[in-house]
C-alpha positions, -999 to +999 in steps of 0.1 A: +790+649+468+794+628+437+769+625+409+761+589+420+754+598+456+734+628+445+713+606+422+707+581+451+697+610+474+672+624+448+658+589+439+672+585+404+681+550+393+713+561+374+737+590+379+738+596+341+711+622+343+729+642+370+762+639+350+744+652+319+731+682+339+767+688+349+780+686+314+753+711+302+764+734+331+729+733+346+742+727+381+761+757+395+793+749+413+796+714+398+831+704+388+848+673+373+879+657+388+891+629+366+859+611+355+838+619+385+814+648+388+812+666+422+780+685+430+774+710+459+752+695+486+732+727+488+720+721+452+709+686+461+689+699+491+673+727+469+664+701+443+648+679+469+628+709+482+616+718+447+606+682+440+586+680+472+569+713+465+560+701+430+548+667+444+574+647+425+582+614+443+609+590+432+620+556+445+588+544+462+587+510+444+613+487+461+631+466+435+610+481+406+615+506+379+613+542+391+593+566+371+575+599+375+563+604+340+535+591+318+546+555+322+534+555+358+498+550+348+503+528+317+485+495+317+501+465+302+482+447+274+463+416+283+472+385+263+444+362+253+451+325+252+445+307+219+450+273+234+481+267+215+515+268+232+535+299+226+568+299+209+585+278+183+573+242+179+596+215+191+613+192+166+597+158+163+617+129+176+625+102+150 
């Protein structure tokens, strides 16, 4: 299984994290052929089981940013209207 397919299977948005784990030798049995990392399917299943046991869920928001960390509960600031248009003023016509 490639790093990209493993990332999709685990719910990550990019395969870079999985590739980094491979480079740091955190995934036993992973090897690189050319520029592609290959990961054992057994490791992916074990990781899915560990995530499920820990209550980690990724990929639930379709089309949105996927997060499991502190950003999940972050509230966006509310902008108060001043009545003026935002941005740069337009050039006056002569």
